[in-house]
N, C-alpha and C positions, 0 to 999 in steps of 0.2 A: 505357798506363801502364808503369811500370818493370818490371812482372813479365812483359811481353809477350815480351821477348827470352829470358827464362828458360823460358817455356812453349815457345817455338819450338825452343830448344835441346834441351829434354827430348823434344819431339815427334820430332826427327830421330833421337835415340837409340832411341826406341821404335817407329820407323816399321815395322820388319820384323815386330814382334810385335803391334802394335796397329793394326787397320784404321781405327779412329776417328782416330788421330793422322795417318795417311796422308791421310784425307779432309780433315782440318783444314788440313794443309799444302797440299794441292792446291787447296782453296778459297781460301786466302790467295794462292797464286800466280796464280789466275785472276780474282781480285776486282779490277775496274777501279778501285775506290775505294782499295784498299790501294796499288795501283800509283800512283794519282793523288796520293797524299801527297807523292811525290817530283817529280811533274811536273804540278802542279795546273793551270797555264794550259791544258794540252791538253784539259781537260774543258769549257772554254768559258764560264766565268762571269766577268763583268767584275771581280768583287772578288778573283778568285783570284790569289794571288801566292805559290805554294808554295815550299818544301815545308811541309806541315802536320804537326803532331805526332801527329795522330790521324785516323783515317778518319771519325770523327763530325763533323769540320769540314764535310764535304760535306752533312750533314743540315741544318746551319744555313744553309749557302749556298743550298740548295734552298728552305728555308723563307723565307729573306730574298728570294729571287728572286720568290717568289709573293706575299709580303705586304708587302715593303719595311719590315721591322721595324726595321732598324738605321739607315735614312736619316732625317735630320732632316725634319720636316714643317712646312708653313706654319702648322699649328695649334699648333706647339710654342711655348713661351714664349721670347721674345727676351730678351737681356740676361743670360743665365746659360748655363753649359756644359751640354751634353747629358750625362746621367749614365746609364751602363749597368752593371748588376751581373750577374756570371756566377757562378752557384752550381754546385758540382760540376765545377769548371773543369779539373782535372788530366786529362790532361797539358798541355792548353792549346789544343786545336784550335778550340773555339768562341771562345776569347779572341782568337786570331789573326785569325779572321774579323771579329770585332767591331772590333778595332784597325784593320784595313784599311778597314772601312766608315767609321769615324770619320775616318780620314786622307783618304779620297777623296770622301766625300759629306756630311760634317757641315757645318752652316751656318757661315758665317764669324762670328767673335766680334764683338761690338759695339765692342771696342777691340782694336787690333792686338796688344797685349801679352797678351791673354787666350787661354787654350786653349779650343777649341770643344767639347771632349769630356773626360769623366772616365770611366775604365773600371776596375772593381774585380773581381778574380777570387779566389774562395775555394774551397778544397777541404781535406778532412781529410788528404789525401796531400800530400807536398812537391811543388812545381812550380817548374821553372826560370823565371827572370824572362822577361818579354816586354816589350820596349820599348813604352811607351805605355799600360801597364796597371800598377795596383797589385795585387800578388799577396799574399794572406794565406793562412795555413795554420791550420786549426782545424776542430773538429767543429761543423757548422752547427746541430745539434740542441742545442748548449750555449748557453744564453741569454747567457752572458758573451761568447761569440764573436760572436753576433748584435749585441750591444750595441756591441762594438768595431767591427764592420763599419759599423753605422749612424754611429758617431762619426766614423770616417774619411771616409765618404762625405759627410756633412754638412760636415765641416771643409774638405775639398777643394772642395766645391761653393761654399762661402761665400768661400774665399780667392781663387777665380777671378773673383769679381764686383768691379766697381768699388766703392770704399769706400762710396758712398752707398746701394748696394743690399744690402750685407751684412746689415744689421739686418733688412730686409724678408725676406730669404731665411731667416734664422734664425727669425723670428717666424712665417713662413708654413709652415715645415717640418712643424710638428705637425699642422696642419689640412689642408694642401694637398699635402704630400709634396715630395720633392726628387729623385726618381729617375724617369727616363723609361722605362727598359726593365729588367725582371728576367728573366733567362734561367736556367732550371734544367735541367741535364742530369744531375741527381743520380739515382743508382740504387744501392740496396743490393746487396751481393753476393748473387747468386742461390743459393738453398738446394737447388734441385731439387724443392721442394714448391710447385706453382703457387699454392696458396691462400696460403701463407706469403709468397711473393714478391710477390703483389699487395697484401697488407697492408702490407709494408715499403715498397713503392713509393708507396702512397697516403699513408703517414705522412710521407714526404719531400715529396711534392707539397703536402700540407696545410701543412707547416712553411714551404715556399717561398711558398705563397700568403699565409700570415699575415705573413711578412716583407714581401711585396709590398704587401699591404693597408695596412701601416703606413708605407710609404716612397714608394709611387708617387704621382706628381702626378695630380690629378684633371683630366684633359684628354683630348680625343679621340685624341691621338697617343701615349698611354701604352700600354705593352705588358707582358703576362706570358706567357711561353712556357715550357712544362714538358713533360718526358717522363713517361709514365705507362704502367703495365700496366693495360689495361682490366679492369673487374670490375663486379659489381652495385653495390658500394660506391662505386667511382669514378664510375659513371654517376649515382648519387644526388648525390655531391658536385658533379659538373658541373652538374646540373640545379638543385639547391637553393642552391648557393653561387656557383659561378663565373659562371653565366649571369645571376645576380641582381646581380652587382657590376660587370660589364663590358657595354659596348654591343654588342659582337660577339664571339662565341666560335666558333672553327673546330676541328674534330677532323680531324687529318691523319695518314694512314697510307700509302695506296696511291700517292700522288704523290711520296712521298719514296723515290726509288729507292736512295738511299744506305743505307736500312735493309735489313738482310738479310731475305730472304723468310720465313725461319723465325722471325724475331723477333716477339714479341707487342707490342712497344712502339708507342705512338701518341704524337702530340704535340698538346697543347692550345695553341692560339694565341688569346689573348684581347686585345682592343683596346678602349681607351676606358674607363679605370677611373672608376667612378662614386663611389667612396668607400663 
C-alpha cells in the first residue's frame, strides 16, 4: 500500500534507536517474496509476469497453483464471459495475478468479438488502474458500494453476451448468479488486540461471503477464496455456514510459503457453490 514507503523511510531514520525497526528492514531485505515483486519470473510460476505491486500476489499464485482457481473449467457455462471479483484489492497484487490468468488461460469466447473475462477490483483505498480490470473505490461494508459493484458486474457481463443471450443472463442472475470467482484479501487494520482483530477479520469474511452468496453462479466451478484470522467463531462459521453452502472447502496455511511464519492468517478456499 502507499504507506509502505513512508514506513520504510521512517524505519531507516530510527534504525539506530529502534531494534524492531532494524529487524523489520533486515526481514524485508532477506524476504524472497519482497525481492520477487521485481523479478517474479525467477520464482518459477507459469503465470508470473512481474513486477507485482505487492508481496501478497505470491499467495494467490500459490493458491492458484494448487487449486486452479482462476482457470476456466470445462464445467463453466459457455457463452458468457468468466467473471472474477477481487475484494480488498489495493494495491493490486491479486488483481494482477487474476488478469494474467484471464489473459493466458481463459476459455475462448463463443464469438471472436467477445471478451472471455471480466475482472472487478474493489478497495476502500485508492488503487492505480490495471489494464484488463475495472477498479472501484469504496467501503465494501457500505451497502450502496456493494449495490454499485453488483450493478457494474451484471452490466458488463450482460453487454459481453450476444444479443440473444442478454435477456437470459439478466433473468438468471437473481437465481443462479453471474460471478465465477470471488476473492477476498480484505483485512482490517490490526489493533494489537488478538481478540479484537479476529472479530474484525470475521466481520469482513462474513460480508464477503454474503456478497458471494448473492452473486456466485451455482456450478461446480464457482469459487470463494478468503483470508481470515482463525478463532472459535470463525471455526463455527466455517462449519455451520461455509461448508453447508459449498461442495468442497479447504483450509490452507502451511503450504502458502508466501505468508510470513509469524502471520496468523489462513485462507479458506471453497469450490462449488450450492446456493
